[in-house]
C-alpha positions, -999 to +999 in steps of 0.1 A: -546-447-296-555-435-262-591-424-257-606-409-226-644-407-225-659-385-198-694-384-184-714-371-154-712-334-158-743-312-156-761-289-134-761-289-096-772-266-068-748-252-043-742-278-016-751-307-040-730-335-055-719-348-089-697-377-099-676-375-130-664-406-148-636-411-172-634-444-191-602-453-210-593-473-240-557-478-253-542-473-218-543-490-184-551-465-157-538-488-129-502-484-141-504-447-149-510-415-131-544-399-136-556-364-130-586-342-132-582-306-144-607-278-146-609-245-165-633-217-160-638-189-185-609-164-184-592-185-158-560-206-159-563-243-160-562-258-126-551-293-116-579-305-092-569-340-082-543-367-089-544-404-085-509-419-089-500-453-102-488-461-067-523-454-053-517-421-036-539-390-041-535-353-040-559-324-042-559-287-049-564-266-018-597-253-033-613-288-033-597-305-003-623-322+019-649-319-008-637-338-038-624-374-040-606-391-069-608-428-072-600-456-096-618-487-107-592-510-121-616-537-133-634-512-155-604-490-163-623-460-151-614-430-129-639-410-110-642-376-094-668-375-066-677-338-061-695-330-028-705-297-012-704-280-046-699-242-047-706-218-075-669-213-080-666-250-089-683-241-122-659-250-150-651-275-178-636-305-162-610-327-181-597-361-174-560-366-181-533-392-179-495-391-178-485-419-201-448-424-205-444-387-198-434-363-171-465-342-179-502-350-186-503-358-222-536-374-230-570-357-224-607-362-225-630-340-244-641-321-212-675-321-194-693-290-182-701-286-145-723-257-136-732-250-099-760-225-092-762-205-060 
């Protein structure tokens, strides 16, 4: 079955950077649409970034110009490079894939990102 294994979360200072990784088994990222979500306590889940199977990307307004989603086809891994971090970026970040579905239907376990002021 599909498994998404996330890593790279942790603590960062405001203005710093982190790179999140999501490695997959049971699915090929290059022929599917990938996304990163985040959810802060008492907040709605937010779609942060999307990497489509066609190679295009899209970002939430809150992270445009600061975050970059990328894909390593050889290693079947998707990344989220997070620069110029702000305290409001603090959340649990989830890797997700749309696999034979109109909605994201497979998820990683989540990784905590905490940004201090």
